[in-house]
C-alpha positions in Angstrom: 104.4 88.6 83.7 103.2 89.4 86.9 99.8 92.2 87.4 100.0 94.8 90.3 96.9 96.9 91.0 97.9 100.3 90.5 95.4 102.0 93.2 95.3 103.0 97.3 91.4 102.4 97.9 91.7 99.3 99.8 87.6 98.4 98.9 89.0 98.8 94.7 92.0 96.5 96.1 89.5 94.0 97.8 87.1 94.0 94.8 90.0 93.0 92.5 92.1 90.5 94.5 89.3 87.4 94.2 88.7 88.4 90.4 91.9 88.2 89.0 95.2 86.9 89.8 97.1 89.7 91.0 101.0 89.7 92.4 100.8 92.5 94.3 100.0 96.7 94.2 102.2 99.9 93.6 101.2 103.3 94.5 102.1 106.8 93.9 101.9 109.9 96.4 99.2 111.3 94.0 97.3 108.3 94.4 97.6 108.2 98.1 96.7 111.9 98.5 93.1 110.7 96.8 92.1 108.6 99.6 92.1 111.5 101.7 93.9 109.6 104.9 97.1 109.3 106.1 99.4 108.0 103.4 101.1 105.2 105.9 97.4 104.6 107.6 96.5 103.4 103.5 99.7 101.6 102.8 99.5 99.4 106.3 96.0 98.6 105.3 97.3 97.5 102.0 100.2 95.8 103.5 97.8 93.9 106.1 95.3 92.7 103.4 97.8 91.9 100.6 100.1 89.7 103.2 104.2 89.9 103.6 105.0 88.2 100.3 102.8 90.3 97.9 104.8 93.0 96.1 103.9 96.8 97.8 105.8 99.3 95.6 106.0 102.9 97.1 107.0 106.2 95.9 109.7 107.9 97.9 109.0 111.6 98.1 112.3 113.3 98.7 114.2 115.6 96.5 117.8 114.4 97.5 119.2 111.4 97.8 119.5 111.5 100.9 116.0 112.7 101.7 115.1 109.5 99.1 117.5 107.3 101.3 115.4 108.3 104.6 112.2 107.8 102.8 113.2 104.2 101.8 114.3 103.8 105.4 111.1 104.6 106.5 109.3 102.6 103.9 111.1 99.4 104.9 110.6 100.0 108.4 106.7 101.1 108.2 105.9 98.0 105.3 108.5 95.3 105.8 111.3 93.9 103.6 109.5 93.1 100.7 108.0 96.6 99.8 109.6 98.1 97.1 110.8 101.4 97.1 110.0 103.8 93.7 112.5 106.1 93.1 112.4 108.5 90.1 114.7 108.4 87.3 116.9 111.9 87.5 120.3 112.5 88.8 119.4 112.3 92.8 117.3 109.3 92.3 120.1 107.6 90.6 122.5 108.3 93.0 120.0 107.4 95.9 119.4 104.1 93.8 123.2 103.4 93.7 124.0 103.9 97.2 121.1 102.1 98.0 122.4 99.0 96.3 125.7 99.0 98.2 124.0 99.5 101.4 121.5 96.9 100.7 122.3 94.6 98.4 119.1 92.6 98.9 117.0 95.9 98.9 114.0 95.9 96.7 114.1 99.1 94.2 111.6 99.9 91.4 113.4 103.1 89.1 110.2 105.5 88.1 109.2 108.3 85.9 110.5 106.7 82.9 110.1 108.4 79.9 113.4 107.6 77.7 115.2 104.2 77.4 118.5 105.5 78.2 116.8 106.2 81.6 116.2 102.7 81.6 119.4 102.0 81.2 121.1 104.4 83.9 118.7 103.0 86.4 119.2 98.9 85.6 123.1 99.7 85.7 122.6 101.7 88.9 121.1 98.5 90.5 116.9 98.7 89.7 115.2 95.9 90.2 112.3 97.2 87.9 112.2 100.3 85.8 108.6 101.9 85.4 108.2 103.4 81.8 104.7 105.6 81.6 103.8 103.6 78.0 100.7 106.0 78.0 102.3 109.1 78.5 105.1 108.5 76.7 102.3 108.7 73.7 101.0 111.9 75.0 104.8 113.2 74.3 105.0 112.3 70.4 107.0 109.7 70.6 105.7 105.6 70.8 105.1 104.1 75.0 105.2 100.4 73.5 108.2 101.0 70.8 110.3 102.6 73.8 109.2 99.7 76.0 110.4 97.4 73.6 113.9 98.8 73.2 113.9 99.1 77.1 113.9 95.1 77.1 116.4 94.6 74.3 118.6 96.6 75.6 118.1 95.1 79.2 118.9 91.8 77.2 121.9 92.4 74.9 123.8 93.8 77.8 122.8 91.1 80.5 121.2 93.4 83.2 118.4 91.6 85.2 116.2 94.0 85.6 112.8 93.9 84.5 110.0 96.1 83.1 107.3 97.4 85.6 105.1 99.0 82.8 102.4 101.5 83.7 99.8 104.2 82.2 98.2 102.2 80.2 95.1 103.9 78.1 93.7 100.8 77.0 93.8 96.7 76.4 95.6 96.7 73.3 98.9 98.6 74.6 99.2 95.7 77.3 98.3 93.0 74.5 100.9 94.6 72.4 103.6 94.0 75.0 102.7 91.0 75.8 102.7 89.5 72.7 106.3 90.4 71.9 108.5 87.3 71.9 111.4 87.6 75.2 109.3 90.6 76.9 109.1 90.4 80.4 106.8 92.9 81.4 104.8 93.4 84.5 101.7 95.4 84.1 99.6 97.2 86.3 96.4 97.6 86.2 94.1 100.6 87.4 91.1 99.7 89.8 89.2 102.0 88.3 
């Protein structure tokens, strides 16, 4: 199990890092926008603080596969090869994941915006390293986020897919505990900085 900070505030990250066994940081465009600064200035500062070996997950903003892959090139150029590019799981995103995996077999890919097990399955088959189901948002849509994450893990295990789950959008610690108590569940948990 890994724990990532879900924040772009460097002061919050600096406060959490010595207190918790943190494995890295994940961001998204809305979190970066809240900083009021240029996104790459913030991301470079985070990368400098957490170091080259820690995981840093950064989301593309392009809407087409070509635009997403252009974002990936810039992310890697600015932040280093150990940076995971978060690509949304839609038609363009699945194309981008497949093309990136073929062009760069060692690329780090996080498939994001996952609400259904089929999205996670398709992303894993396309070549994602991680899939990010939004636990609480799934609950808010009337489904069961914890059950969805368990179904995804079961699909990965039964189909021999090496993809892991980066569970995000937790409402409370009970949701986290429900997942890490599940036998055989390999989840990465996202810790909100607020």
